[in-house]
N, CA, C and O atoms as a GROMACS GRO file, in nm:
protein
  492
    1MET      N    1  -1.003   1.098  -1.179
    1MET     CA    2  -0.964   0.970  -1.150
    1MET      C    3  -0.905   0.979  -1.015
    1MET      O    4  -0.828   1.073  -0.996
    2LYS      N    5  -0.921   0.918  -0.941
    2LYS     CA    6  -0.875   0.912  -0.796
    2LYS      C    7  -0.731   0.846  -0.773
    2LYS      O    8  -0.714   0.749  -0.847
    3LYS      N    9  -0.632   0.872  -0.697
    3LYS     CA   10  -0.520   0.847  -0.671
    3LYS      C   11  -0.523   0.721  -0.549
    3LYS      O   12  -0.572   0.750  -0.439
    4VAL      N   13  -0.479   0.609  -0.568
    4VAL     CA   14  -0.474   0.533  -0.464
    4VAL      C   15  -0.326   0.501  -0.438
    4VAL      O   16  -0.259   0.441  -0.523
    5ILE      N   17  -0.270   0.543  -0.309
    5ILE     CA   18  -0.126   0.491  -0.284
    5ILE      C   19  -0.131   0.382  -0.164
    5ILE      O   20  -0.200   0.386  -0.062
    6ILE      N   21  -0.041   0.289  -0.202
    6ILE     CA   22  -0.029   0.152  -0.139
    6ILE      C   23   0.080   0.169  -0.033
    6ILE      O   24   0.192   0.209  -0.066
    7ASP      N   25   0.051   0.143   0.085
    7ASP     CA   26   0.171   0.148   0.195
    7ASP      C   27   0.231   0.008   0.196
    7ASP      O   28   0.178  -0.096   0.157
    8THR      N   29   0.355   0.027   0.248
    8THR     CA   30   0.444  -0.097   0.271
    8THR      C   31   0.366  -0.210   0.324
    8THR      O   32   0.369  -0.316   0.262
    9ASN      N   33   0.294  -0.199   0.439
    9ASN     CA   34   0.243  -0.317   0.519
    9ASN      C   35   0.137  -0.380   0.406
    9ASN      O   36   0.144  -0.500   0.383
   10ALA      N   37   0.050  -0.308   0.344
   10ALA     CA   38  -0.042  -0.368   0.266
   10ALA      C   39   0.010  -0.444   0.153
   10ALA      O   40  -0.054  -0.541   0.115
   11ILE      N   41   0.130  -0.407   0.088
   11ILE     CA   42   0.204  -0.488  -0.001
   11ILE      C   43   0.249  -0.613   0.062
   11ILE      O   44   0.231  -0.722   0.008
   12MET      N   45   0.311  -0.598   0.184
   12MET     CA   46   0.339  -0.722   0.253
   12MET      C   47   0.221  -0.829   0.267
   12MET      O   48   0.240  -0.951   0.271
   13ALA      N   49   0.099  -0.767   0.274
   13ALA     CA   50  -0.009  -0.864   0.316
   13ALA      C   51  -0.036  -0.942   0.212
   13ALA      O   52  -0.098  -1.046   0.234
   14ILE      N   53   0.009  -0.907   0.067
   14ILE     CA   54  -0.009  -0.990  -0.030
   14ILE      C   55   0.012  -1.142   0.009
   14ILE      O   56  -0.073  -1.231   0.007
   15ALA      N   57   0.153  -1.150   0.046
   15ALA     CA   58   0.216  -1.268   0.063
   15ALA      C   59   0.171  -1.322   0.200
   15ALA      O   60   0.130  -1.438   0.206
   16GLU      N   61   0.175  -1.240   0.317
   16GLU     CA   62   0.138  -1.269   0.430
   16GLU      C   63  -0.008  -1.352   0.468
   16GLU      O   64  -0.022  -1.454   0.536
   17PHE      N   65  -0.108  -1.270   0.400
   17PHE     CA   66  -0.249  -1.332   0.391
   17PHE      C   67  -0.288  -1.415   0.264
   17PHE      O   68  -0.403  -1.459   0.258
   18GLY      N   69  -0.207  -1.438   0.169
   18GLY     CA   70  -0.269  -1.477   0.056
   18GLY      C   71  -0.357  -1.410  -0.016
   18GLY      O   72  -0.435  -1.466  -0.094
   19LEU      N   73  -0.352  -1.256   0.007
   19LEU     CA   74  -0.454  -1.169  -0.052
   19LEU      C   75  -0.413  -1.123  -0.205
   19LEU      O   76  -0.305  -1.080  -0.246
   20ASP      N   77  -0.525  -1.144  -0.268
   20ASP     CA   78  -0.517  -1.087  -0.406
   20ASP      C   79  -0.568  -0.946  -0.400
   20ASP      O   80  -0.686  -0.919  -0.418
   21LEU      N   81  -0.465  -0.846  -0.371
   21LEU     CA   82  -0.485  -0.718  -0.320
   21LEU      C   83  -0.557  -0.637  -0.468
   21LEU      O   84  -0.651  -0.558  -0.458
   22PHE      N   85  -0.501  -0.670  -0.579
   22PHE     CA   86  -0.546  -0.584  -0.688
   22PHE      C   87  -0.691  -0.633  -0.742
   22PHE      O   88  -0.762  -0.549  -0.796
   23THR      N   89  -0.737  -0.764  -0.729
   23THR     CA   90  -0.880  -0.792  -0.744
   23THR      C   91  -0.967  -0.735  -0.634
   23THR      O   92  -1.077  -0.688  -0.663
   24GLU      N   93  -0.922  -0.736  -0.501
   24GLU     CA   94  -0.990  -0.705  -0.395
   24GLU      C   95  -1.002  -0.544  -0.413
   24GLU      O   96  -1.104  -0.492  -0.366
   25LEU      N   97  -0.914  -0.465  -0.473
   25LEU     CA   98  -0.904  -0.321  -0.490
   25LEU      C   99  -1.047  -0.296  -0.605
   25LEU      O  100  -1.140  -0.216  -0.591
   26GLN      N  101  -1.025  -0.384  -0.706
   26GLN     CA  102  -1.120  -0.379  -0.819
   26GLN      C  103  -1.283  -0.412  -0.761
   26GLN      O  104  -1.377  -0.349  -0.809
   27LYS      N  105  -1.298  -0.487  -0.686
   27LYS     CA  106  -1.423  -0.517  -0.607
   27LYS      C  107  -1.472  -0.417  -0.539
   27LYS      O  108  -1.586  -0.374  -0.558
   28THR      N  109  -1.374  -0.361  -0.436
   28THR     CA  110  -1.404  -0.244  -0.365
   28THR      C  111  -1.459  -0.098  -0.408
   28THR      O  112  -1.556  -0.035  -0.366
   29LEU      N  113  -1.361  -0.068  -0.510
   29LEU     CA  114  -1.377   0.065  -0.572
   29LEU      C  115  -1.450   0.059  -0.698
   29LEU      O  116  -1.422  -0.012  -0.794
   30ASP      N  117  -1.562   0.155  -0.686
   30ASP     CA  118  -1.655   0.165  -0.799
   30ASP      C  119  -1.635   0.268  -0.875
   30ASP      O  120  -1.727   0.305  -0.948
   31PHE      N  121  -1.520   0.334  -0.875
   31PHE     CA  122  -1.496   0.447  -0.962
   31PHE      C  123  -1.345   0.441  -1.024
   31PHE      O  124  -1.273   0.356  -0.972
   32PRO      N  125  -1.292   0.513  -1.121
   32PRO     CA  126  -1.161   0.523  -1.180
   32PRO      C  127  -1.064   0.550  -1.080
   32PRO      O  128  -1.086   0.643  -1.002
   33TYR      N  129  -0.944   0.471  -1.067
   33TYR     CA  130  -0.847   0.510  -0.988
   33TYR      C  131  -0.722   0.460  -1.050
   33TYR      O  132  -0.716   0.374  -1.138
   34SER      N  133  -0.605   0.531  -0.986
   34SER     CA  134  -0.476   0.494  -1.061
   34SER      C  135  -0.407   0.456  -0.917
   34SER      O  136  -0.429   0.516  -0.812
   35LEU      N  137  -0.307   0.330  -0.938
   35LEU     CA  138  -0.236   0.297  -0.792
   35LEU      C  139  -0.124   0.349  -0.820
   35LEU      O  140  -0.088   0.380  -0.934
   36SER      N  141  -0.053   0.363  -0.708
   36SER     CA  142   0.072   0.432  -0.673
   36SER      C  143   0.131   0.380  -0.554
   36SER      O  144   0.063   0.335  -0.461
   37VAL      N  145   0.284   0.385  -0.555
   37VAL     CA  146   0.349   0.383  -0.431
   37VAL      C  147   0.457   0.470  -0.421
   37VAL      O  148   0.508   0.514  -0.524
   38LEU      N  149   0.511   0.508  -0.284
   38LEU     CA  150   0.608   0.602  -0.292
   38LEU      C  151   0.720   0.532  -0.308
   38LEU      O  152   0.723   0.411  -0.286
   39GLU      N  153   0.841   0.614  -0.353
   39GLU     CA  154   0.952   0.570  -0.370
   39GLU      C  155   1.009   0.514  -0.235
   39GLU      O  156   1.070   0.407  -0.239
   40GLY      N  157   0.996   0.572  -0.131
   40GLY     CA  158   1.011   0.523   0.011
   40GLY      C  159   0.962   0.397   0.038
   40GLY      O  160   1.016   0.325   0.123
   41THR      N  161   0.859   0.361  -0.028
   41THR     CA  162   0.786   0.219   0.007
   41THR      C  163   0.869   0.129  -0.072
   41THR      O  164   0.909   0.028  -0.013
   42ILE      N  165   0.910   0.148  -0.213
   42ILE     CA  166   1.024   0.067  -0.238
   42ILE      C  167   1.159   0.025  -0.186
   42ILE      O  168   1.228  -0.077  -0.192
   43GLN      N  169   1.169   0.154  -0.129
   43GLN     CA  170   1.312   0.123  -0.045
   43GLN      C  171   1.288   0.049   0.083
   43GLN      O  172   1.375  -0.025   0.128
   44GLU      N  173   1.198   0.062   0.130
   44GLU     CA  174   1.160  -0.010   0.252
   44GLU      C  175   1.161  -0.167   0.242
   44GLU      O  176   1.215  -0.251   0.314
   45LEU      N  177   1.062  -0.182   0.095
   45LEU     CA  178   1.060  -0.313   0.070
   45LEU      C  179   1.198  -0.387   0.015
   45LEU      O  180   1.209  -0.509   0.024
   46GLU      N  181   1.274  -0.328  -0.026
   46GLU     CA  182   1.419  -0.360  -0.048
   46GLU      C  183   1.484  -0.393   0.053
   46GLU      O  184   1.546  -0.499   0.049
   47LYS      N  185   1.489  -0.313   0.167
   47LYS     CA  186   1.562  -0.314   0.285
   47LYS      C  187   1.512  -0.438   0.366
   47LYS      O  188   1.594  -0.511   0.423
   48ILE      N  189   1.376  -0.462   0.372
   48ILE     CA  190   1.319  -0.581   0.414
   48ILE      C  191   1.381  -0.726   0.326
   48ILE      O  192   1.418  -0.829   0.382
   49ARG      N  193   1.379  -0.703   0.198
   49ARG     CA  194   1.430  -0.815   0.132
   49ARG      C  195   1.563  -0.858   0.169
   49ARG      O  196   1.598  -0.976   0.178
   50GLN      N  197   1.637  -0.753   0.191
   50GLN     CA  198   1.810  -0.769   0.208
   50GLN      C  199   1.832  -0.806   0.340
   50GLN      O  200   1.919  -0.890   0.366
   51GLU      N  201   1.762  -0.752   0.428
   51GLU     CA  202   1.783  -0.771   0.570
   51GLU      C  203   1.713  -0.886   0.662
   51GLU      O  204   1.768  -0.939   0.758
   52GLN      N  205   1.592  -0.912   0.618
   52GLN     CA  206   1.516  -0.998   0.682
   52GLN      C  207   1.516  -1.132   0.633
   52GLN      O  208   1.560  -1.163   0.522
   53ARG      N  209   1.464  -1.214   0.717
   53ARG     CA  210   1.476  -1.348   0.672
   53ARG      C  211   1.330  -1.428   0.661
   53ARG      O  212   1.232  -1.386   0.722
   54GLY      N  213   1.324  -1.544   0.581
   54GLY     CA  214   1.176  -1.610   0.589
   54GLY      C  215   1.077  -1.564   0.524
   54GLY      O  216   1.088  -1.538   0.405
   55LYS      N  217   0.958  -1.547   0.593
   55LYS     CA  218   0.840  -1.511   0.530
   55LYS      C  219   0.848  -1.351   0.503
   55LYS      O  220   0.800  -1.309   0.398
   56PHE      N  221   0.905  -1.266   0.591
   56PHE     CA  222   0.928  -1.134   0.540
   56PHE      C  223   1.013  -1.086   0.430
   56PHE      O  224   0.984  -0.985   0.366
   57LYS      N  225   1.121  -1.161   0.406
   57LYS     CA  226   1.193  -1.154   0.291
   57LYS      C  227   1.115  -1.198   0.163
   57LYS      O  228   1.107  -1.128   0.062
   58GLN      N  229   1.060  -1.317   0.178
   58GLN     CA  230   0.972  -1.360   0.078
   58GLN      C  231   0.854  -1.265   0.020
   58GLN      O  232   0.829  -1.240  -0.098
   59ALA      N  233   0.780  -1.212   0.152
   59ALA     CA  234   0.684  -1.114   0.117
   59ALA      C  235   0.714  -0.993   0.060
   59ALA      O  236   0.633  -0.948  -0.022
   60ALA      N  237   0.833  -0.920   0.092
   60ALA     CA  238   0.905  -0.805   0.011
   60ALA      C  239   0.921  -0.839  -0.118
   60ALA      O  240   0.878  -0.765  -0.207
   61ALA      N  241   0.991  -0.965  -0.147
   61ALA     CA  242   1.033  -0.992  -0.275
   61ALA      C  243   0.913  -1.014  -0.369
   61ALA      O  244   0.926  -0.988  -0.489
   62LEU      N  245   0.806  -1.056  -0.325
   62LEU     CA  246   0.688  -1.096  -0.411
   62LEU      C  247   0.633  -0.945  -0.402
   62LEU      O  248   0.602  -0.903  -0.514
   63GLY      N  249   0.616  -0.863  -0.308
   63GLY     CA  250   0.573  -0.742  -0.345
   63GLY      C  251   0.613  -0.663  -0.442
   63GLY      O  252   0.535  -0.593  -0.506
   64LEU      N  253   0.759  -0.670  -0.464
   64LEU     CA  254   0.844  -0.602  -0.543
   64LEU      C  255   0.817  -0.635  -0.678
   64LEU      O  256   0.796  -0.551  -0.765
   65VAL      N  257   0.816  -0.759  -0.696
   65VAL     CA  258   0.783  -0.833  -0.836
   65VAL      C  259   0.663  -0.792  -0.872
   65VAL      O  260   0.659  -0.730  -0.978
   66LEU      N  261   0.552  -0.811  -0.808
   66LEU     CA  262   0.407  -0.760  -0.843
   66LEU      C  263   0.408  -0.619  -0.883
   66LEU      O  264   0.354  -0.582  -0.988
   67LEU      N  265   0.480  -0.524  -0.786
   67LEU     CA  266   0.461  -0.390  -0.818
   67LEU      C  267   0.510  -0.361  -0.969
   67LEU      O  268   0.451  -0.288  -1.049
   68LYS      N  269   0.619  -0.426  -0.991
   68LYS     CA  270   0.702  -0.415  -1.112
   68LYS      C  271   0.622  -0.470  -1.236
   68LYS      O  272   0.626  -0.410  -1.343
   69SER      N  273   0.550  -0.583  -1.219
   69SER     CA  274   0.468  -0.653  -1.321
   69SER      C  275   0.341  -0.591  -1.344
   69SER      O  276   0.292  -0.597  -1.457
   70LYS      N  277   0.279  -0.529  -1.246
   70LYS     CA  278   0.161  -0.457  -1.257
   70LYS      C  279   0.193  -0.316  -1.310
   70LYS      O  280   0.102  -0.239  -1.340
   71ARG      N  281   0.315  -0.284  -1.320
   71ARG     CA  282   0.345  -0.143  -1.347
   71ARG      C  283   0.294  -0.033  -1.277
   71ARG      O  284   0.266   0.072  -1.335
   72ILE      N  285   0.279  -0.052  -1.151
   72ILE     CA  286   0.251   0.042  -1.037
   72ILE      C  287   0.318   0.166  -1.063
   72ILE      O  288   0.439   0.165  -1.088
   73ASN      N  289   0.255   0.269  -1.061
   73ASN     CA  290   0.330   0.407  -1.055
   73ASN      C  291   0.415   0.436  -0.908
   73ASN      O  292   0.378   0.421  -0.792
   74ILE      N  293   0.540   0.483  -0.964
   74ILE     CA  294   0.614   0.509  -0.832
   74ILE      C  295   0.637   0.653  -0.819
   74ILE      O  296   0.697   0.714  -0.908
   75ILE      N  297   0.588   0.716  -0.708
   75ILE     CA  298   0.585   0.863  -0.679
   75ILE      C  299   0.730   0.901  -0.647
   75ILE      O  300   0.772   0.844  -0.547
   76LYS      N  301   0.817   0.984  -0.710
   76LYS     CA  302   0.925   1.021  -0.648
   76LYS      C  303   0.915   1.104  -0.526
   76LYS      O  304   0.854   1.211  -0.533
   77SER      N  305   0.962   1.070  -0.428
   77SER     CA  306   0.967   1.129  -0.295
   77SER      C  307   1.073   1.108  -0.210
   77SER      O  308   1.142   1.007  -0.224
   78ALA      N  309   1.098   1.205  -0.106
   78ALA     CA  310   1.212   1.187  -0.025
   78ALA      C  311   1.143   1.247   0.120
   78ALA      O  312   1.061   1.340   0.123
   79GLY      N  313   1.194   1.173   0.239
   79GLY     CA  314   1.143   1.193   0.357
   79GLY      C  315   1.061   1.065   0.418
   79GLY      O  316   1.040   0.966   0.347
   80ALA      N  317   1.024   1.071   0.532
   80ALA     CA  318   0.937   0.975   0.601
   80ALA      C  319   0.819   0.957   0.512
   80ALA      O  320   0.745   1.044   0.466
   81VAL      N  321   0.813   0.796   0.493
   81VAL     CA  322   0.701   0.747   0.427
   81VAL      C  323   0.569   0.812   0.474
   81VAL      O  324   0.497   0.884   0.404
   82ASP      N  325   0.543   0.771   0.624
   82ASP     CA  326   0.420   0.812   0.668
   82ASP      C  327   0.371   0.950   0.667
   82ASP      O  328   0.251   0.978   0.664
   83ASP      N  329   0.476   1.044   0.671
   83ASP     CA  330   0.450   1.200   0.675
   83ASP      C  331   0.405   1.213   0.521
   83ASP      O  332   0.312   1.290   0.496
   84LEU      N  333   0.457   1.152   0.434
   84LEU     CA  334   0.416   1.185   0.289
   84LEU      C  335   0.281   1.128   0.248
   84LEU      O  336   0.205   1.194   0.177
   85LEU      N  337   0.248   0.994   0.298
   85LEU     CA  338   0.121   0.941   0.306
   85LEU      C  339   0.022   1.057   0.364
   85LEU      O  340  -0.068   1.100   0.292
   86LEU      N  341   0.039   1.099   0.480
   86LEU     CA  342  -0.045   1.184   0.537
   86LEU      C  343  -0.093   1.325   0.444
   86LEU      O  344  -0.202   1.382   0.432
   87ALA      N  345   0.028   1.348   0.392
   87ALA     CA  346   0.003   1.486   0.296
   87ALA      C  347  -0.036   1.435   0.177
   87ALA      O  348  -0.068   1.533   0.110
   88PHE      N  349  -0.050   1.346   0.119
   88PHE     CA  350  -0.122   1.305   0.009
   88PHE      C  351  -0.260   1.256   0.056
   88PHE      O  352  -0.345   1.233  -0.031
   89SER      N  353  -0.280   1.243   0.144
   89SER     CA  354  -0.417   1.208   0.216
   89SER      C  355  -0.491   1.353   0.213
   89SER      O  356  -0.597   1.368   0.153
   90ARG      N  357  -0.424   1.460   0.283
   90ARG     CA  358  -0.488   1.590   0.294
   90ARG      C  359  -0.505   1.638   0.150
   90ARG      O  360  -0.576   1.738   0.136
   91GLN      N  361  -0.454   1.583   0.046
   91GLN     CA  362  -0.464   1.645  -0.082
   91GLN      C  363  -0.570   1.578  -0.159
   91GLN      O  364  -0.606   1.614  -0.271
   92GLY      N  365  -0.615   1.483  -0.094
   92GLY     CA  366  -0.726   1.388  -0.170
   92GLY      C  367  -0.720   1.267  -0.197
   92GLY      O  368  -0.821   1.206  -0.236
   93ALA      N  369  -0.582   1.199  -0.179
   93ALA     CA  370  -0.558   1.075  -0.232
   93ALA      C  371  -0.622   0.971  -0.117
   93ALA      O  372  -0.646   1.003  -0.001
   94TRP      N  373  -0.644   0.845  -0.173
   94TRP     CA  374  -0.690   0.752  -0.092
   94TRP      C  375  -0.547   0.646  -0.052
   94TRP      O  376  -0.475   0.589  -0.133
   95VAL      N  377  -0.538   0.644   0.096
   95VAL     CA  378  -0.425   0.550   0.128
   95VAL      C  379  -0.479   0.438   0.168
   95VAL      O  380  -0.578   0.431   0.240
   96LEU      N  381  -0.394   0.313   0.107
   96LEU     CA  382  -0.438   0.190   0.164
   96LEU      C  383  -0.309   0.123   0.247
   96LEU      O  384  -0.197   0.094   0.205
   97THR      N  385  -0.371   0.109   0.385
   97THR     CA  386  -0.273   0.085   0.496
   97THR      C  387  -0.334  -0.020   0.599
   97THR      O  388  -0.453  -0.049   0.612
   98GLN      N  389  -0.219  -0.072   0.671
   98GLN     CA  390  -0.268  -0.157   0.787
   98GLN      C  391  -0.215  -0.090   0.901
   98GLN      O  392  -0.248  -0.137   1.009
   99ASP      N  393  -0.131   0.022   0.900
   99ASP     CA  394  -0.079   0.069   1.028
   99ASP      C  395  -0.179   0.159   1.108
   99ASP      O  396  -0.219   0.267   1.065
  100SER      N  397  -0.213   0.107   1.220
  100SER     CA  398  -0.313   0.161   1.305
  100SER      C  399  -0.282   0.316   1.352
  100SER      O  400  -0.366   0.406   1.362
  101GLU      N  401  -0.160   0.324   1.374
  101GLU     CA  402  -0.124   0.478   1.415
  101GLU      C  403  -0.155   0.564   1.289
  101GLU      O  404  -0.224   0.664   1.307
  102LEU      N  405  -0.119   0.540   1.186
  102LEU     CA  406  -0.130   0.610   1.071
  102LEU      C  407  -0.271   0.624   1.038
  102LEU      O  408  -0.317   0.734   1.006
  103LYS      N  409  -0.351   0.506   1.046
  103LYS     CA  410  -0.500   0.536   1.023
  103LYS      C  411  -0.580   0.641   1.099
  103LYS      O  412  -0.683   0.697   1.062
  104GLN      N  413  -0.513   0.657   1.214
  104GLN     CA  414  -0.580   0.761   1.317
  104GLN      C  415  -0.575   0.876   1.259
  104GLN      O  416  -0.669   0.954   1.273
  105GLN      N  417  -0.455   0.913   1.177
  105GLN     CA  418  -0.421   1.052   1.145
  105GLN      C  419  -0.474   1.062   1.003
  105GLN      O  420  -0.470   1.179   0.965
  106LEU      N  421  -0.515   0.991   0.926
  106LEU     CA  422  -0.530   1.000   0.781
  106LEU      C  423  -0.676   1.064   0.762
  106LEU      O  424  -0.774   1.038   0.831
  107HIS      N  425  -0.669   1.146   0.661
  107HIS     CA  426  -0.802   1.185   0.637
  107HIS      C  427  -0.891   1.066   0.573
  107HIS      O  428  -0.848   0.965   0.518
  108LYS      N  429  -1.033   1.105   0.596
  108LYS     CA  430  -1.109   0.990   0.538
  108LYS      C  431  -1.162   1.040   0.409
  108LYS      O  432  -1.161   1.162   0.394
  109PRO      N  433  -1.210   0.965   0.313
  109PRO     CA  434  -1.200   0.806   0.328
  109PRO      C  435  -1.061   0.744   0.315
  109PRO      O  436  -0.976   0.822   0.271
  110TYR      N  437  -1.024   0.631   0.341
  110TYR     CA  438  -0.896   0.560   0.336
  110TYR      C  439  -0.942   0.422   0.315
  110TYR      O  440  -1.057   0.381   0.328
  111LEU      N  441  -0.833   0.354   0.279
  111LEU     CA  442  -0.866   0.206   0.265
  111LEU      C  443  -0.772   0.105   0.357
  111LEU      O  444  -0.658   0.137   0.390
  112THR      N  445  -0.822   0.002   0.388
  112THR     CA  446  -0.747  -0.089   0.491
  112THR      C  447  -0.799  -0.225   0.457
  112THR      O  448  -0.892  -0.247   0.380
  113ILE      N  449  -0.718  -0.329   0.533
  113ILE     CA  450  -0.751  -0.470   0.500
  113ILE      C  451  -0.820  -0.524   0.625
  113ILE      O  452  -0.770  -0.519   0.737
  114ARG      N  453  -0.943  -0.579   0.595
  114ARG     CA  454  -1.007  -0.628   0.703
  114ARG      C  455  -1.011  -0.797   0.720
  114ARG      O  456  -1.026  -0.862   0.616
  115GLN      N  457  -0.998  -0.862   0.836
  115GLN     CA  458  -1.022  -1.036   0.817
  115GLN      C  459  -0.887  -1.073   0.747
  115GLN      O  460  -0.879  -1.195   0.728
  116LYS      N  461  -0.790  -1.011   0.709
  116LYS     CA  462  -0.680  -1.073   0.633
  116LYS      C  463  -0.737  -1.104   0.499
  116LYS      O  464  -0.667  -1.171   0.423
  117LYS      N  465  -0.853  -1.064   0.459
  117LYS     CA  466  -0.896  -1.103   0.321
  117LYS      C  467  -0.966  -1.021   0.229
  117LYS      O  468  -0.994  -1.061   0.116
  118LYS      N  469  -0.999  -0.894   0.275
  118LYS     CA  470  -1.067  -0.803   0.182
  118LYS      C  471  -1.024  -0.650   0.236
  118LYS      O  472  -0.990  -0.604   0.345
  119VAL      N  473  -1.043  -0.601   0.109
  119VAL     CA  474  -1.021  -0.433   0.117
  119VAL      C  475  -1.137  -0.383   0.153
  119VAL      O  476  -1.236  -0.433   0.099
  120VAL      N  477  -1.158  -0.270   0.252
  120VAL     CA  478  -1.260  -0.200   0.284
  120VAL      C  479  -1.246  -0.059   0.271
  120VAL      O  480  -1.131  -0.018   0.259
  121VAL      N  481  -1.346   0.032   0.270
  121VAL     CA  482  -1.334   0.184   0.258
  121VAL      C  483  -1.359   0.204   0.428
  121VAL      O  484  -1.440   0.132   0.488
  122VAL      N  485  -1.294   0.289   0.484
  122VAL     CA  486  -1.316   0.347   0.585
  122VAL      C  487  -1.367   0.488   0.565
  122VAL      O  488  -1.280   0.563   0.520
  123LYS      N  489  -1.474   0.540   0.584
  123LYS     CA  490  -1.545   0.664   0.572
  123LYS      C  491  -1.556   0.756   0.719
  123LYS      O  492  -1.614   0.864   0.721
   0.00000   0.00000   0.00000
């Protein structure tokens, strides 16, 4: 079973783009996988929810609710989220992100959102 780790910006895309991220993942991935987020991602979403206003605050709040309701696994972690995502990518996990700088450093394959409406595999 492959591990798919969702980055903060991909979770925010759910509300920003009206994207059904979980359905898109089911359509895109034709193998068994488990979804996870880093503890740092949860902290980033909490910080956005508390400090931002308007659509960003709402997007973070929605993301937190969805992660809890979908029972997404939370990986205990400490340190910079991007560094941890790179380390997991080197170990074979698939990372779902919108971050262009991070995407340049990730090991392939990884996942990203295209046209604000679909999840695609980058090989």
